[in-house]
N, C-alpha and C positions, 0 to 999 in steps of 0.2 A: 235908506239911511234916514236917521232922525232929522227933523227940521231944526232941532236945537243945536247950537254950536258952543264950543268951550271958549272961555276967556283964554286967549293965547298966552296970557301971563300966569294963569293958574294951572297947576298940575291936574291931570285926570285923577279920579278917585275910584277905587275898587274896594267894596266892603265885603269881607268874607265872614260869615256868621258860623263860628265853629273853628276853634284853633287846635283841635286834636290832630290825629294822624292824617285825616283826609284834608284838612286845611293846610297842614304842613306839606303834604304831597302836592297840592296845587301850587303852593309857593315855589317848591322845588322845580316844577315844570315851567312856571313863569320865568324863573331864573334861567332855565335851560333854553327857552325859546325867545327870550327878549332880545338877544343879540341879532337874531334874524328878523324879528317882527316888530321890534319897538326900540330900536337903537336911538339914543339921543333925546328921547322925550321923557318929561317928568311924569311920575305916577306915585300917588299916595295909596298904599294898601292899608286898610283898617281892619284889624282882626278883632272880632267881638266874641268873647267867651269868658265866663266867670272863672274858669280854670286856667292854669298856666299853659302858654303855647307849647305845642309839641305833644305832651302827654295827654292833655285833655282830662275829661272826667274818669274814663275807664282805667287809664294808666297813671293816674296821679300818685304822688309819693305818699299821700296820707291814706294808706290802707294797709291791711295786715301783711307782714312779710311772709306769712304762711301761704298766701295765694300765689300760684304759679301761672306762668304762661302755659298755653295749651300746645305749644310746638317746641321742637328742639331749637336751640339757639342758632344753629346753622341754617335753619329753615325760615328765618325771619329776616327780611330785608325791606328797606324803604327806598331802594335805588333801582333804577331801570337797568336792563341788560339787553342783549341782542335778541332775546326771545319776545320782547314786547313789540307788537305791531303798532307803530305810531309814526306820525309825521315828524315829530321833534327829535332832537339828538339824544343819544344815550349818554347819561352821566353816571358812570358806575360809582359804587361806594361800598363800604364794608357791611357785611351781615352783622347781626347782633353779636354772634360769638367772636367774630374778628375784631369788632370794636371793643368788646369787653375783655378780650383776652381769656376767654373761658373755653372749656371743652365744648365742641359743637353739639354733642349729644345731651348737653345739660338742658333741663327744663328750668329756665331762669324764672326768678320771681318777677312779679309785675312792677315792682319798684325799679328793678334794673331796666326793664323794658321802657319804663317811663323816662329814665335817665338817657337811654339811647334815643328816644323820640325827641327829647329836649335838645340833645346834641344835633340831631338831624335838622331840627327847626333852625337852630343857630347857623348851621352850615348853609342851609337854603337861603336864609336872609343875607348871609355874608356873600353869597354868590350872585346876588342881584346887582345889576349895574348901579353905579353911584346915584343916578337920578331917580331910582325907585326906592322909596322909603316905607318902612313898615311901622305901624303904630298898633299897640295892643290896648284894648278897652276891656278891663276886667269886670264885665257885667253882662246882663242878658239883653238880647235884642227882643223888643216887644212886638214890633210890626214893621212892615215895609209899605210905604205909600208912594204915589207918584204916577203920572200918566205913562202909557206905553211908549209914547214918543219923546219923553223928556226925562230929566234927571230924577232919580229916586231919592226918597228920604227914609233912613233907617232910624227908628225911634228906640232909644236905649232906656233901660230902667234907671231912674234917678237923674235923668237929664231932661231939661225943658226943651232943648233944641235938638233936632235930629242931625244925624250925620248925612251930609249930601253924598250921593253916590251915582256915578255914571253907570256903574254895573254893580250888581249884587250877586254873590254866590252863597247859597245855603249849603253848608257842609256840616250839618248836624250829625252827631253820632247816634248812639242809642237814646231813645226818647222815653220819658215817663208818659203814662197814659191814664186817663180816667178809667174807672172800672166798667166792664161790660155788664150786661144785665145779670148774668149768673154771679159774677163777683160781687155786684152790689147787693144781691139777695143774701149771699153768704156773709158779707160784712155786716149787714143789718141783723141777721140772725145771731152772729157772734156778739154784737153789741147788746142785743136783747137778753142773751143768756150768759153774759160774762165770759165768753170764750175768746180765744185768740185766732185771728184770721190775718195772715200776711199775704197780700195779693202779689201778682207778678211784679218783679222788681230786679234791679241789679243787686245781687246778693250782698255785695260789700256795703250797700247803702241801707240794708234792712236792719231794723232794730230787733235783734235776736234775743235780747235780754228777757223778753216776755215768755220765752219757752223754758219752762222750769225743769230742773234736774230730775231725772228718774221718771218723768211723766211721758206717756205716749204722745207722739206728734205725727200726724198724717202729713205726708209729703207727696204732692202730685207733680211729677216731672222727674226724669231720670237722665237728663243731659248735663251740660256743663254748669248750669246754675245750681243743680243739685250737688255736684262735686264741691263747689265752693261752700255750700251750706254744710255739707258733711265735714269739711275741714274745720270750719269756724266753730262748729258745735262739738268737736272732739278735741283735736290738738289745740284749737283756740280756747278751750276751757280747761287746759292743763293735762289732757291725756297724752300718752306717748306710745311709741312703737318700740318693741324690743324684738328685732328680727321680724318674723311673721305674726307676732302676737301683739295685740293691743292691750295696754294697761290703762284702764279707765281712771279718771280723776274722781269720779263720783258726781261730777257736775253735769254730765251729759244727759240730755233727754233720750228717749228710745224712739228712733226714727222708723216709721212704717212707710216705705216708699213704693209707689207704683206709677204707671204711665200708660199711654196708649199701647206701646209695645211691651211694657212690663220688664224690660231689660235695659241695662246701661248702654250708652253709645259704645261702639267698638273701640278697642284700644288703639292708640297710636302705634304705627308699625315701628319695630325696634331693630331694623337692620338697614343697610345701605343698598342702593341700587347698583348692580354691576351689569356690564354687557350692553347690548343693543336695546334702545328704547322702542316701544311699539310705534310704528309710523302713524302718528295721529295729527289731525283728524283724518278719518277714513270714510265713515258712513254718515257723520254729522259734522260737516264743515261749512264754510261760507256759502257754497252753492246751495246746499240744502236749506240753510237759513234764508237765503234770498228767495228760494222757491216758496217757503212757508209765508214769508212776508208779502209775497206777490199775490197770494190767493185773495181774490176779491171777496170771498165769503168768509175769510178769516180761517183760523185753525183751532182745533181742540187739542189740548195737551195730551190727554190719554190716547186719543185716536191717532193723531198725526205726528206728535213729537216723541212720545215715550217709546214707540217701536224703534225709532232711529237711535235713541239713547241706549236702549237695550242691546241693539246690534253693535253699537260703537264700544260699549263696555265689554261685551262678549268678545269682540275682536281683540281688544287690549289683553284680556285674560288669556285667550287661547294662543295669541301670538307668543306670549311669554311661555306658556306651558309647552308648546310644540318646539320652540327654538332653544329652550334652556333645560326643560325636563322631559325630553323626547322619550325617555324610557317609560314614561307613564302614558304614552299615547299609542294608538294602533295603526295609524297611517302617517304618511309624510306630510309635512306642513304645506307644501305646495298643493297637494291634492285637497287637503282640508280647506285651505284658504279659498281655492276656486269654488268648492262646493258651498262653503259658508257664504260667500258673496252672492251666489245664485239662489240660495235657499230663501224662501219666503219666511215670514215670521211664524212663530207657533210650532205646530207639530213637525213640520219638515225640518226645521233647524234643530229641534229637540232630538229627532231621530238621528240626524247626522252626528250630533254631539255624543249620543248614547253609543253609537257604533264606533266612534273614533277615540273616545275617552273612557276606558273601562271602569275606573273608580269614580263613583258618584261624588266623592269628596273633592275631586279635581274638576267638577263641572260647576259653572256659574249659575246659581239659582237666585236671582235678585228678589223674587217674591218671598222665598224662605228666609233670606237675609233680612228683609224688611220686617217680617212678622214671624219671628222664630217660635212664638208661643201660640200661634193660631191653631185651634183644634186640639191643644194640649191641656189635659186636666190632671191634676195631682190628687192623690187620695187623702192627703193631709197637709196641714200647714208646714209641719216639720219636714215632710218629704219634699215640699217645694223649696224650702230653704236650702236643703242639700242639693237639689237639682239645679237651682240657679247658680249656686256656688260652682258646681261642676261646669255649667255653661260658661261662666266668666273665666274659670281656669283654662278651659279649652280655647277660649278666644285669646287669652294672654299667650298661651303656648304657640298657637298658630301665628299670631301677629309678630312674634319674635323669632320665627323659624324661617330662614331663607329658602327652605325647601318648598314653602308656600309663597314664593315671590310673585305668583299670579295676583295676590292681594295688592301688592305694591303697583303692579301694572294697572289694575282696576282703579287704584287711587289716581294714577296719572291720567287714566281715561276720564275720571270724574272731573279733574281739573280742566282737561281739554273741553269736555262737554259744557262745563259751567261757563267757560270763556265764550263759547258759541251762543249759549242760551241767553246771555246778557242782552244780546241784540234783539231778542223777541219781546223784551219788556216784561210786564207782569204776567207770569205763567202760573200764578197761584202759589200758596205756601207749602204744598206738599213736597215739591222738588227740593226746596231749600232745607226742609227738615230731613229728607232722605240723604241729601248730600252731607249734612252735618253729622248724621248718625253713622255713616260709613267712613267719611273722610276727615272729620274734625272731632273725633272722640277724645277722651282724656288720656293723659300719659299713662303708660303701663304701671308705674309705681302707685298711681292713684287707685287703680283697680285692685292692686294687691292690698292696699290699705282698706278698700271696701270689703274685701274678703276677710281681713282680720277683724274688722268691726262687726261683720256678720257672725263670725265665730264667737266673738265676745258678747253677743246679744244686744249690742248697741244699735245695730241696723237690722231691720227685718223687711222682707220682700212681700208685697201684696199680690202682684200679678199684672196681667195685661188688661187693658180697658178698665182700669181702676175706676170704680164708681164711688162718688162721695155723696152721702145724703145727710141733710141737716134735720134731725128729728130727735124728740125726747130730750132736748136740752144739750145734745152733744153732736159731734160730727161722727159719722160712721162710714167706713170704707170696706169695699168687697171687690172681688174679681171672680170671673168664671174660671180662672186658672186653678183656683182652689174652691170647688163647690161647697157651699155651706159655711164657709169661714167668713167672719167679719170682725173688724176691730173698731172700737170707739175711742175717741180722744177729745180733749177740750181745746186742741190747737190744730190748725190746718195751715200748711205753707204751700203756696203755689210756686214751685221752683222753676221759673222760666222768666224770660224777659217779656215785657209788655209788647203787644203787637204794634209795629210802627205805622199806625194809621193816622191820616189827617184829621178825621172827625173826632177821634178820641185823644189826640195828642194834648198833653198838658202845656206844651210849648205854645205860648200865645201867638207867636209870629206865624207858626204853621196853621193855627186855627184861623187867624185873620186871612191868611193866604187862601184857605179853603172858602171862607165866606166871600172873598173877593173874586171868586170865579176860577180858581186854579183847577185843572183837570184832575180827576181821581179815577183810579182803576176799580174794578169790582171788589178787590180786596182792600181798598182804602188807601193805596199808595199814591203818592204824588206822581203825576205823569210828566215825563220829561222827553225831550227830543233825543233819540238814540244816537244822533250824530255828535252832539256837543253838550248835551245836558241842559239846554234851555227849558224853562218851565212851560208846559203847554196849558192852554186854557181849555174849557169844556168843549170848545169847537175844534180842538186839536191844533190851534195856532200857537206858535212859539212866541214867548215874550222876548223882545229884543234885548232887554236889560236885566233879566233875572235868570239865573242858573241854579241848579240844585244837584248835589252829589250825595250818595249815602244810602243807608238802609231804609229810609223813609220814602225813597223813590222807586219807580219801577225799573230803574237801571241798577238795582243793588247788586253787589258783587260779594264774594266770600269774605272780603275784609279789605281794610285800607292798606295793609301791607301783606306780603305774600312770600312764598318760597321762591328762591332764586331760580331763574331759567325755566319758569312755567308760564310765561306769557303775561302775568299780572294784569287782569282785566281792569282793576282800579287804576293802575298806572296809565293804561291806554285811555281811560276816561279822563283822568286828570290832564293828560297831554292835550286831548281834543278840546277840553274846556278852556285850558290856559291859552291855547292858540286862538280859539274863537274870541276870547276876551281881549287879547292883545290886538288882534286885527280890528275889532270894533273900536277900541279906544284909539288906536293909531289913526283910523279913518276919521273918527270924530275930531281928533286934533288937527288932521289935515284940513277938514272943513273950516276949522276955526281960523286958520291962517291963510286959507285959500282966497 
């Protein structure tokens, strides 16, 4: 316990940097846990964020109404339920579709989600005991200072005096970042030759006016940032859809898009779950995570973790296939399950599946899903355009056909796996990208729009492992998917978010935290205690008065809100941090009056 005590007449102070969904979720958990852990004591909570509380930057009202959420409205909640494993009480509340009174299958626009988040924030504040008060400071936090054993100071932009804080929680969302070496070289080249280079960014914040109508634009990235770009440069410039046909306005550029995989993220699944859920976790649960964490030599993700992930996802897939689509299998589920559990990884399991599942389309091949264009070469650029349109059409058909409900079972498996892997800390960026590609792709209607844009000649596909070269005064892109083809352009857009690393974060507070000795993973994330989110130093010691939650930490989760009844790893983290903070402040106050 700290040697410093509080003035018994002064309330304790908690500063939360970041008032978006994560900060709101933390306040909701403080309200839920305060009656048990902090009854009768005063507490001032200071929220620091230039954007309005609740919505934050990403879900703010001031953005295009053309931009949608990436989930059905019925799959978005900010409230805990019985599936969340936490010490605090469950406080249920409405999903987005229940709150808004809209069809649950709607892909709501982000402005509506922002309104929901603002309402959740207001509800969370209203649920706090009367002795806990919330203050919003609409500005940026620049740094945190103060000794480990004493009160902290949070310095704000435009203020001479800092906010005193008994505890600080960093709940930053997505971060801006300085350019890496490659991006810096491309930016310098663009400046030298009068080209346009848009680096990784939140697409709604990018200045797209520099991309001229009718001119080719190279786009590197085929995920959700690309979808936003596609929308803003087509409908956002006056184009429209008539059925499956896109009618251009004439103001659109011509987008040449490629990426590592060369294909868009898989479509959101367009049907509901029915029947028994796969009993998860089965092969990757708390016991397996405990075993990995207990290894004195540590663990390697590909060698030690990925085989467990593969087996878990395979179990979810085949449980659904055998129990619901048994006519497409050759043996009884009980026989398959026993042999699957006993089978070692690799050839033995593949042989079992081949003998028990006659149609290869009913088998789960994660490697083929991850890299569908590996080893594939098309004879011409036009042939590839037709081929990729066929690939997207097949994906849309499958992801909207309940006959392939094994895909939804794998989705549930991915959620279960993610909830377990959060405990391992930083496991590298590959897993997060793979999860997003399979489980967090665009709404089906967006991919139908992509097809219409391709047929209209507004969107063209470059291929896998798209290479970009800066030479001869232009940018040039090519891919082994179409040997011999290349395209040149005077504009290049990096359609992805910046990497959330400490060293390159433009956020001055996080940069100062790094300089002050905060721990950093090999991938550049802020190290935090897996139990409660306390910031770790480079020796692995937790800071008693500083916590961090969010994508810049090695405890990052799929998002600050989630699908109901799926365990909500972010909710679990919020609860643990809220309880740890309340206990610390309660005990500090007890010292002051003792």
